[in-house]
C-alpha positions as CSV (number, residue, x, y, z in Angstrom):
1,M,54.3,-6.5,51.1
2,R,56.5,-3.4,51.9
3,V,56.5,-4.0,55.4
4,K,57.6,-7.7,54.3
5,N,60.5,-6.6,52.4
6,I,61.6,-3.6,54.4
7,F,61.8,-7.2,57.0
8,F,63.9,-9.0,54.8
9,G,66.1,-6.5,54.3
10,V,66.5,-5.2,57.6
11,L,67.1,-8.8,58.5
12,S,69.7,-9.8,55.4
13,S,71.8,-6.4,56.6
14,L,72.0,-7.8,60.1
15,I,73.7,-11.2,58.7
16,I,75.6,-9.3,56.3
17,I,77.1,-7.4,59.2
18,S,77.3,-10.2,61.3
19,C,79.2,-12.2,58.5
20,A,81.6,-9.1,58.0
21,H,82.9,-9.3,61.2
22,A,84.4,-12.8,60.2
23,A,86.9,-13.6,58.0
24,E,85.6,-13.3,54.0
25,I,87.2,-14.1,50.8
26,D,86.3,-12.0,47.8
27,M,85.5,-14.6,44.7
28,N,85.2,-13.3,40.8
29,M,82.2,-15.8,39.9
30,A,78.8,-16.4,41.3
31,Q,77.2,-19.6,40.7
32,M,73.6,-19.1,40.8
33,Q,70.5,-20.9,40.1
34,A,67.4,-19.5,37.8
35,M,64.0,-20.7,37.2
36,D,61.2,-20.5,34.9
37,K,57.9,-20.6,36.7
38,I,55.9,-21.2,33.7
39,T,57.8,-24.1,32.7
40,G,59.3,-25.2,35.6
41,R,62.8,-25.0,33.8
42,V,65.5,-24.4,36.4
43,S,68.9,-23.2,34.8
44,L,72.8,-23.2,36.3
45,I,74.4,-20.1,35.9
46,E,77.7,-18.6,36.4
47,V,78.0,-14.7,36.6
48,P,81.4,-13.3,36.8
49,V,81.9,-10.4,39.1
50,G,81.0,-7.1,37.4
51,G,79.3,-9.1,34.4
52,N,76.1,-9.8,32.8
53,V,74.3,-13.0,32.5
54,T,70.8,-12.7,30.6
55,F,67.5,-14.9,31.6
56,G,64.5,-15.1,30.0
57,T,63.8,-11.0,30.3
58,F,66.3,-10.7,33.1
59,S,69.3,-9.0,33.0
60,I,71.4,-10.1,36.3
61,V,74.7,-8.8,36.8
62,V,76.7,-9.5,40.2
63,R,79.0,-6.3,41.9
64,S,80.5,-8.4,44.7
65,C,80.6,-12.1,45.7
66,K,82.2,-13.2,49.2
67,T,82.6,-16.6,51.0
68,K,83.8,-17.4,54.9
69,T,87.0,-19.3,55.0
70,E,87.0,-22.9,55.7
71,E,87.2,-22.4,59.6
72,E,84.0,-20.4,59.7
73,V,80.6,-21.9,58.8
74,P,79.7,-22.1,55.1
75,E,78.0,-19.1,53.5
76,N,78.0,-16.7,50.4
77,F,76.7,-13.5,50.1
78,A,76.7,-11.4,46.7
79,F,75.2,-8.0,45.9
80,V,73.0,-8.7,42.9
81,D,71.5,-6.1,40.5
82,V,68.5,-7.5,38.8
83,T,66.6,-5.7,35.8
84,D,63.5,-6.8,33.6
85,K,61.9,-6.0,30.2
86,S,58.8,-7.7,30.7
87,F,56.7,-4.5,31.0
88,N,56.3,-2.5,27.7
89,N,60.0,-4.0,26.6
90,E,61.5,-1.4,28.8
91,E,64.4,-2.0,30.9
92,Y,64.1,-1.5,34.8
93,N,65.5,-2.5,38.0
94,I,63.2,-5.1,39.9
95,F,66.0,-5.9,42.2
96,K,69.3,-4.7,44.1
97,G,70.7,-6.0,47.4
98,W,72.4,-8.6,48.9
99,M,71.5,-12.4,48.7
100,L,72.6,-15.2,51.1
101,S,73.4,-18.9,49.9
102,S,72.1,-20.5,53.2
103,S,68.6,-18.4,53.0
104,P,67.8,-17.4,49.9
105,A,64.3,-16.6,51.1
106,V,65.4,-13.9,53.2
107,N,66.2,-11.6,50.2
108,A,64.4,-12.7,47.2
109,V,63.5,-11.4,43.7
110,E,59.6,-11.0,43.5
111,H,58.8,-12.1,40.0
112,P,55.6,-13.5,38.6
113,I,57.5,-15.3,36.0
114,Y,61.4,-16.1,36.9
115,D,63.1,-16.4,39.8
116,V,67.1,-16.2,40.6
117,W,69.1,-17.1,43.9
118,L,72.9,-17.7,45.1
119,I,74.6,-20.7,45.4
120,K,78.0,-20.5,45.8
121,C,81.0,-17.8,45.3
122,F,83.7,-19.3,43.7
123,N,87.1,-18.4,41.6
124,G,86.8,-19.2,38.0
125,D,88.3,-18.5,34.3
126,V,86.2,-15.0,33.8
127,K,85.7,-14.2,30.0
128,K,86.0,-10.5,29.4
129,E,83.5,-10.1,26.8
130,M,81.1,-10.7,29.5
131,L,82.3,-7.8,32.1
132,L,80.4,-4.3,31.7
133,S,82.3,-1.0,31.5
134,Q,82.4,1.3,34.7
135,E,79.7,3.3,32.4
136,Q,77.2,0.6,31.9
137,L,77.8,-0.2,35.4
138,D,76.7,3.5,36.3
139,A,74.1,3.4,33.6
140,R,72.2,0.4,35.2
141,D,72.1,2.6,38.5
142,N,70.1,5.4,37.0
143,L,67.3,2.5,35.5
144,P,64.1,3.4,37.2
145,R,62.0,0.8,39.0
146,L,59.1,-0.6,37.7
147,N,56.4,1.6,39.5
148,E,58.5,4.9,38.1
149,V,57.8,2.8,34.7
150,Q,54.7,2.4,35.1
151,T,53.2,5.8,36.7
152,Q,55.2,7.4,33.5
153,N,53.3,5.2,30.9
154,Q,50.0,5.8,32.9
155,A,51.1,9.8,32.0
156,L,51.9,9.5,28.4
157,M,48.3,7.6,28.2
158,S,46.3,10.2,30.1
159,N,48.0,13.3,27.7
160,S,47.6,11.1,24.4
161,L,43.8,11.1,25.1
162,I,43.9,14.7,25.3
163,D,44.0,16.0,21.4
164,D,42.4,18.3,19.8
165,E,42.9,17.3,16.1
166,P,40.4,15.6,14.3
167,Q,40.4,11.3,14.8
168,N,40.4,8.6,12.2
169,I,39.3,5.3,13.5
170,S,40.1,2.2,11.7
171,F,38.3,-1.4,12.3
172,K,39.9,-4.8,11.3
173,E,39.9,-7.5,13.1
174,A,38.1,-6.3,16.2
175,I,41.4,-4.2,16.9
176,Y,40.6,-0.6,17.2
177,K,43.1,2.4,17.1
178,E,43.5,5.6,16.1
179,E,44.9,7.0,13.1
180,I,45.6,11.0,11.9
181,L,43.9,11.8,8.9
182,P,46.7,12.7,6.2
183,E,44.4,15.7,5.0
184,V,44.3,17.3,8.7
185,Q,47.9,16.5,9.6
186,N,49.6,19.5,10.8
187,K,46.6,21.5,10.4
188,A,44.9,23.4,12.8
189,V,40.7,23.0,13.2
190,E,39.2,25.7,12.0
191,K,36.0,26.9,13.8
192,V,32.8,27.2,12.0
193,E,29.7,28.9,12.5
194,G,26.3,26.6,12.5
195,E,25.9,22.8,12.9
196,P,29.3,21.1,13.8
197,Q,31.1,18.9,11.3
198,N,31.1,15.6,11.7
199,L,34.9,15.1,11.9
200,I,35.1,11.5,12.6
201,H,35.4,9.1,9.9
202,I,34.5,5.5,10.2
203,D,36.4,2.7,7.5
204,E,36.6,-0.9,7.4
205,T,39.4,-2.1,5.8
206,F,39.4,-5.4,4.0
207,E,42.2,-7.5,2.6
208,V,40.1,-7.2,-0.6
209,D,40.2,-3.8,-2.4
210,E,36.3,-2.5,-2.0
211,E,35.3,0.9,-1.9
212,M,34.8,2.9,1.1
213,V,31.7,4.9,1.5
214,Q,31.7,8.0,3.8
215,L,28.6,9.6,5.1
216,P,28.1,12.4,7.1
217,S,26.5,11.6,10.6
218,Q,22.8,13.3,9.8
219,D,22.7,11.2,6.5
220,L,24.0,8.4,8.1
221,Q,21.3,8.8,10.9
222,K,18.9,8.9,7.8
223,A,19.6,5.9,6.0
224,L,19.4,3.6,9.1
225,K,16.0,5.2,10.0
226,E,14.8,4.2,6.5
227,Q,16.1,0.9,7.0
228,Q,15.1,0.4,10.5
229,Q,10.9,1.6,8.7
230,K,11.6,-0.7,5.8
231,L,12.0,-3.7,8.3
232,D,9.3,-3.0,10.5
233,F,7.1,-2.6,7.3
234,N,8.3,-6.5,6.7
235,Q,7.5,-7.2,10.0
236,T,4.0,-6.1,10.1
237,D,3.5,-7.8,6.6
238,I,4.4,-11.1,7.8
239,E,2.4,-10.4,11.2
240,T,-0.8,-9.6,8.5
241,L,0.1,-12.6,6.5
242,E,0.3,-15.3,9.8
243,N,-3.2,-13.7,11.1
244,R,-5.0,-14.4,7.7
245,V,-3.1,-18.1,7.1
246,Q,-4.2,-18.5,10.4
247,S,-8.0,-17.4,9.9
248,T,-8.5,-19.5,7.0
249,I,-7.3,-22.5,8.6
250,D,-9.6,-21.8,11.5
251,E,-12.7,-21.4,9.0
252,D,-11.5,-24.7,7.1
253,L,-11.4,-26.4,10.1
254,T,-14.9,-25.2,11.3
255,A,-16.7,-25.9,7.9
256,A,-15.3,-29.5,8.1
257,I,-16.5,-30.1,11.7
258,N,-20.0,-29.0,10.9
259,E,-20.3,-31.0,7.5
260,E,-19.1,-34.1,9.7
261,L,-22.1,-33.2,12.1
262,K,-24.5,-32.9,9.7
263,N,-23.5,-36.2,8.4
264,M,-24.2,-38.4,11.8
265,D,-27.4,-36.4,12.1
């Protein structure tokens, strides 16, 4: 995929260089098409040069838009800057480069849900409220790429797993999360000689207020063992009762058969 992107980037650069030798006209608007791949909805959008238009989680900014003179072969090319917020709701840069109206696949936006490509460049009425300041444009240049955001989030998740404080694990509707107990927040863990203390409390939260029962690990294991012994004992009783019933049935059946044989004699 990386080799493919490099190839298309070089190819688009060669096309742009060849276009630069011909007469080109700067335009103040770019007409583009954007598509939602999930719903199949295609929208026609107009983005002013230096302006911002949103589509789904995309933020589309056109930095430059040029076209050829009427004597030349029709061609439009625009320098487009696309950011996205679909990952962790954090804005990152997903595309920055030249788009050609005649070859939209040469340097395309790669995204699983949305797509956008150039139709033409033209002059139109530009709304000032759509234009970005130079500071905003500079800020977009400093946005990270998607791979940088993913790497940063993975590092944060790894650091969050290293925690010396006792944790309280709450269970609700099969969604698990860790919460620090109020009584141990901002408090160092004391070292106690002897057996280790149980610092993990398992709570189950219901909509109806119920008394919460917390047992140390040793008491909990003892209670579970006693319950298991009761279940094993009950199972033994059931098996014994079944054997007795079966034995009684067998004896009654044998006596009935013998009595019938005597009558036949």
